[in-house]
Each structure stands twice: as structure tokens, then as C-alpha cells.
N, C-alpha and C positions, 0 to 999 in steps of 0.2 A: 576439167572441173568436176565431172561426175566421178572420176577416179579419186580425186581428193575428198569428195563427199563420202565415198565408200570408206576411205581410210579414216575419216573422222569418226565414223561409227565403229571402226575396229579399235580405236583408242579407248580403253576402259573409262578413264575420267571424262573424256569429252563425250563419249556415248551416254554416260549417266546424265550429264548436263543437258544434252540434246533431248533425251527422252523425258527428263523432268520438265523442260520447257514445253514440249509437245503436250504433256499431261495437263499442265496449267492452262494451255490454250484451249484444250478440250473442255475443261471445267468452265472457262470463261464463256465459250460459245454456248455451252449448255445452259448457263445462267441467263444468257441473252434471249432464251426462248421460254423461260418460266414466267407465266403471267403474274402480275402483282395481285394480291388478294383484294377482292372488291371490284374487279374488272369483269365486264361481260365480254369474254374473249371473242364470241361469234360476231358481235356488233363491231368490235375493234377490227376484225378481219374484213368486214364489209366496207368500213370506212377507209382502211388502208388500201384496198383494191381500187376504190373510187379515187382516192388521192393520187395513186400512181397513174391512173388513166387521165386525170385532169392535170397532171404535172404540178401538183401542189408542193412546192419546194420551199415554203416559208421557213420550215424548221429543218431544211436539208442539211445545213452544216452540222448542227448538233446531232441529228439522226445519223450522219455519216460517221462521226466520232464514236457513236455508241453501237455501230455495226447494225443499224436498223432496229435496235431495241427500244429507241425512244417512242416511235410511233406505234410499236407493239405494246408499249406500257408494261414492260417486264420488270423483274426485280433489279436488273442491271440497266434500266432505262436511261439513267443519267450517265452511265459509262465512266470514262475517265475525264470527261469535260470539267467537272469541279476541280480535279487535281491539276489539270492544265491551267485553268484560270487562277488557282491559288499560287501555282509556281510562278506565273507571269507577274501576279500582283506582288509577291515577295521579292521578286527580282527588281521590279520597279521601285519598291519601297526601300530596298537596300541603298539606292543612290540618294534617297531623300532623308531617311532616318539614320542618324549617326550610330545608334546602338546596333542596328543590323549591319552597318558597314564595318563596325569594329568586330562583330562576331564573324563576319566573312574573312577577316584578316587573321583570326585566331587559329585557322587551320582546321583539323579534323573535328575538334570539339565544337568550334563555332558552327561548322557546317552541320553537325548533328543537331544542334539547337535550332538552326534555321529549318532543317528538315522536319523537326517536331512542330514548329510553328506552321509549316506548310500543311501538315496533317490536320492540325486543329482548324485551320482556315478551310481546308477541303470539306470537313464535316459540316462546318457552318454554311458553306456555300451549297452543299448537298441538301441541307434542310431547306434553305431558301429556294433553290431550284426545284426540289421535289414538291414543295408547297405550290409553287407557280404552275408546275406541270399538272398536279392534281386539280387545281382550280381551273386551269384551261380545259382539262378533259371533262370536268363536271359541267362547265358552261356550254360545252359543245364547240368552243372556238378552236380546239385542236384540229378538228376536221371540218372546216367551214364548207358548207354545201352538202354534207352528208346527212341523209334523212334520219339516221339513227344516232347521230353524234351526241344528242342529249341523253341517250340511253346507255352510254359506255359505262357510266358509274351508276348502277341502279339504286344503290343505297347511299344517299348523300348525307348520312348522319356524321356527327363530329367524330365518333369512335372509328368509323370506316376511314374517314379522311386522315385521322392521325395514324391509323395502322398503315395506310398506304405510304404516307410520308416517311414513317419510321422504317418501313421495308425498303424503300428506295435509298434512304440514307445508309442503312446497313449494307445494301448492295454496293453502294459506292465505296464504303469502307472495305468490303470484301475484295473489290476490284483493286483498290490501292494495295491491300495486303498481298494479293496474287502477283501484282507487278513487282513488289519488293522481294517476293520469293524468287522470281525469275532473276532479278538483279543479283541476289546473294548466292543462289544455288544453280542458276541456269546459265544461258548464253545471252549476252547483250543486255541492254537497258530494258528493264521489265515494262515500264510504262510505254516506252517506244514500241516494244514488241506488241503489246496489246493494242496500241493505236494502229499499228501496221495491220494486225489481224482484223480489226474492226472495219477498216477501209477496204481491205482486200476481199472481205466476205461479201460485199455488195457488188463486186465486179461481174461475176457470172450472170446474175439476174439482170443487171443493167445492160450488159452486152446482148443478152437474149431478147430483152425488150426492144432494143434497137432493131434487131433482126425481124421481130414480129411486126413492128410498126413501119418497116421499110416497104417501099413500093417498087423499087428497081430489082427485077429478077427475084421476086419474093423476099426481098430484104437482104439477100446475101451480098449485094454490092455495097450497101450502106454498112453492113457488118464488117466486110473486108476493109472498107475505107477507114472505119474507126480503129480497127486493129493496126493498120499501117500508120495512121496518125499517132496512135499510142506508142509504137516502137520509135518513131521519130522523136516524139517528146521525151521518152525515156533516155534516148541517146543524147539529146540536147541537155537535159537536166544533169545527167552524169558528167558530161563535159564541163558544164559551168560549175557544178558543185565541187568538182575536183580542182578547178582553177584557183590559183592563189598567187599573190605577189609576195615574194620572199625578200624581206629587208635584211641585208647582211649585217651581222653584229660581230665585232671583234672584242675579245676580253684581254686586257693587259695582263702581262705576267707579273705575279707578286711573289716575293720571297718571304716565307714565314718560317723562321728558324733556318734549317738546312734544306727545307723542301720548297719547291716552287709550285705555285698554283696559277691557274688561268692560262692565258696565251692561246686559247682555243678560238675557233671561228664557228659561229652558228647563224641562225637567221630567225626572224619573226615572220611567221606565216600569216598574211592578211588575205582572207578568202574574198573572192569577188562577191559572193553572196554571204556576207558576214552576218546578216540578220536572220537567215534561215527562212522558215515558213511563218514566223511571228507576224510580219507586216500583213500577210494575206489574211490571217486569222483576225487581226485587229480590224482591218478594213471591212471584212465580211460581217463581223459582229456589229460594227457601227452602222452599216447599211441595213441591218435587220431591224434596228430600233424604229425607224419611221414606219416600216410595214407592220410591226407589232402594235404600235400606237394606233395606227389606222384601223387595224383589225379589231382591237378591243374597244374602240370608241363607238358610241351609239349614234344613230342618225346619219344624216348626210350633210356635208359641208364642202366648201370649195377646197380647203386644204386636204381633206381626206380624199376627195376625188382626184386632186393633183398627185398625191402620193401614190394612190392605187394605179394611176395611169403611167407614171414615170419611174417608180421605185419598187415595184412588186414583181413584174415579169422578168426584169433583168436584161431585156434586149433593147431598151431605149438608149439613145445616145447620151441622155443626161445621166443615167445610171452607169453606163460604161465609163464616161468621163470622170464621174465622181469616184468610182471604184479605182480607176487607174491612178488618179491624183492622191487618193488616200494611201494606196500601197506605196507609192514613191515617198510620201511624207513620213509614214511610219517606218519605212526602211532607214531613212536618215535619223529619225528619232531614236529607234532602238539601237542602232550602231553607236549613236552619241552617248547613250547611257550604259551600254554594255562594254565599250572599249574606251578607256581613259588614257589618252596619249601622255598626259603629264605624269600619271602614276607609273606607266611603263618606262618613261624617260628617267624618273627618279630612281626606280629599281635598277635600271641599267647603270646609272651613275654610281649608285651605292656599291655595286659589285664590280666596278671597274670596266664596264662595257661601253662601247661607243659604236656609232655607225660610221664607217670610213667616209671621210670628207665632211662630216657633220659634227659640230662641237657638242659636247655633252650638256645636258640640262635643258634649258628652254629651247634652243635651236633644234634639238632632237624632237621635243614634243611638237613643235611647229611643223617639222618635216613629216612626222608620223600623221599628224592631223591632215596635212596637205595630201599625202598619198591615200589616206583613208577616204577622204572626200572624193578623190579622183576615181577610185575603184568602186565606190558605193553607187555612183551614177549608173554605170552599166549593170550593176547588180540589181538596183531598184527597177530599172527599165525591163530587165529580164524577168523579174518577178511579176511585174504588171502584165507583160505579154503572155506569160504562162498562165496567169490567173484568168485572162480573157479568152482562153481557148474554148471553154464551155459555151460562152456567149457566141463566139464565131461559129461553133458547131451547131448551136441552136438556130442561128440564121441560115446556115447551109442546109439543114434538114427541115427548114420551114416550121420550127417549133414542135417537131415530132417528139423530142425527148429532152427535157430540161435537165434531167439527172445524167448528164454526160459523164461516163465512167472515168475518162482520163482528164479530170479537172486539175487545175493548177495545184490546189491544196493537196489533193490525194496523191498526185504524182510526186510532188516534192517530198511528202512524208514517206511514201513507200520507197522511193529511191534512196533518200537519206538514211532511213533505218536499215534498209537492205545493205547499203555500203558499209555502215558501221558494224553490223552484225557479221558480215563476211570478213571484215578486217580482224575482228576478235577471234573468229575461228581460224583465220590465216595465222595470226600470231601464235595461237596455241599449237597449231600444226608445226610451225617452224621451230618451236621449242623442242619438239620431238623428232626433228629432222625429217619431217614428211613434206611432200610437195603440197603447196597450198593452192588456194582458189585463184589468186591473182597473178600467177606466174604464166 
């Protein structure tokens, strides 16, 4: 693998793409450390240190996707989360709105229009999320329990607030632009690469925090245990992510003039984890809502006390059960809207394709739906178990560290992006008759 990596840098075109991607990554990480105008950076650091000591992980998911820039309130505080949300919303609306579905079928021109709509929605969501973040920071609710939380934004005038929101929105637009530059001129999918870097940037600090908070042999035993669990999880995720059910498809031979077409055999790859990481993100976001409502509500009440007791720490059986059930539900929901067996069956019938032993048309759609439901069950259960690893680690270490580095969402994204990026480099190396990564 190292030899193939060295040969990749020896290839002029590939070397330019790799260096360009690295340069964009450096710019992205640099912007993640530039404070937003109007922020008292010293007070922010005090509150961030206290939040890490108290394991305040209410905004942990968004902070993870921003590479730690959210709690630092930098110009890239929102990160790529608005773009991810906008992409998911457009993908869901494509099934509901006929106009978007028609654009999706138009090919490259329709995809370009949907991408433009995604950009507009990203900016709108960035304004909304930026306003919410600034309001949360001004009220002191961003770091509950910090003594100087109300002093993070010293000047609470309208001009300062608008400036901060515009800056964060511009930062989101810049991140979106950097991701598109990587896609066009670099290696891999730009947004996925930036997501990968954001998550991986927090690994060293989280691992060292586990070592510092450990009690067995000065923390090295806990540190080694986490590393071992991480390797096992990566191996499991790679195995399941690569697993697929291949449905054989045979195309009938057709004579057009004097030439024959078709007569070939192929297959439909149905992945075990067809939904990817989307169900985990949906379930995590949905379970954040009760905690946010309880945090912003004033006074004390029975429902607020109940939420803070069962749905904030994340180690209660109620939270674990709800999290697991939501992941399984969203796995089936997302697969149902992203893969249409009837559409696939119609396309196969249109081009003379059929599954051996299955009649074309409706029987094919029913067969594909049956197989998809069968493989979605183990895929959804696998997602639920992977996502619950941080909770089990929290129980094992006695609540020492809630920000477990090898969480389900982070591992799924890192392994998935890593595999796709390596495959792209592999394909470009094979075009030049070089030995690739995966041989």
C-alpha cells in the first residue's frame, strides 16, 4: 500500500490532485480556528474547557461535523452541517414533489438544477442555524454551567449580531465552495472529504483525554482498550459496508439491422447497509430535540425533570431503547424512499432485462422488494449496534468520557469516505498500469 501511495505521488496528474486536496484541507482547518467577530475568545476557551471536563455533549453531533469549530464559535462554526441537511431534505422532497422527480430523471441538466437548489437551501439553513447559534451564545445556554457563559458575546447590539450571522453564513458558503473545488479538481467527493477531516481532527484530543482520565496504570490500559475496540469496529464496519446481495440480471439479445445488442449478464448490487449513515444522523438529531427544549425552557416542571433524567446523559435504558428503535425505523424509511423496486423493474423490462426465474414487471418488483426487506433487517440492526458503542463504552468507563472517539457515526463516515477515496485513487492508478491500494 505504501508503495502504491508513493507511485501515486510520482504520477503528475494524480500528484496535482492530491496536493490540491491537501491544500484545501489546510485552508479548511485554518478557517476552523479563526474566531467570529464579536466573540470574546478567552471566555470561549474557559467555557470549552469546562464543558469538556463536565462531558457536556448536547451539541456533540453538530460540533463533531464542524471539527470542533461550533463550540469555538469560529467563522466555520456551522461547518458542512447545513449542506448535509439541505441534501437530505432535497433527497426526501424528490420523492414527494413531482417537479423534482422529473428533474432527477432529466440527467445531467436536471442534476445541476437540483444541486443549485441545494446551494440555495444551504444558505437559508445557514442563516437560520447561525441565528440560533448566536442567540444561544448570547443567552449563555451554549455552555450551561459556565460562569462566564453570558460574557461570550460582550456587545449584544443588533449590528454585532447581524455581523456574526453574516460571517457564519459566508463561512458555510466558503466551506461549500471548498468542497466543490475538491470534487472538481481534487480526489474524491469534496463534502465527504471535509466531513472526514472534521471528524478525524478530534480523534487525537479525545484519545488523549481518555488516557488522562483513566485510572488503570495511569490511563494506558484504558487507552489501549479503546484503540483495540476501534480496530475491531473498523474491521467490522469495512466487512459489512462491503457486503452486498447481487441480484443476477440477464438481458435478451435483440437484432437491430444487422447488429445484435444485449445478451449480456450483469447484476443489481443491493448493499446490506443500503441507507448508510443517514438513519444514525436522523435518530441522533431527533433525540436532541427534547434536550434542547428542556434546556431553553425556564423554571422547573415534571416533564423537564423527566427529560433531563432520561434523555440527556444518554446512558439510561429509555434513551438507549428509543435510539435503537429510531435507527431501525429510519433505516427502513430511508431505504424505502431511496430505492424504488417498481422503477427498477420497469427500467429492466424496457431494456429487455429480467431476473432468471422471475417474470418481468410486477413479479420482479415484488421480488426486489422482498430481498430488500430481508437484507435491510441485518443492516438496520448493525447500524443500531454500532451507534450504541459509545453508550456501552461510557458504561464501561463509568462515565469518564462521553465523547468516545470511535462512535458509530464517526466510524461509519470515516470508513465509508476512506474506502471510496481509496477506490478512486485505485482506479486512476490502474489506468496508468500501476499497482493499486487494494491488490
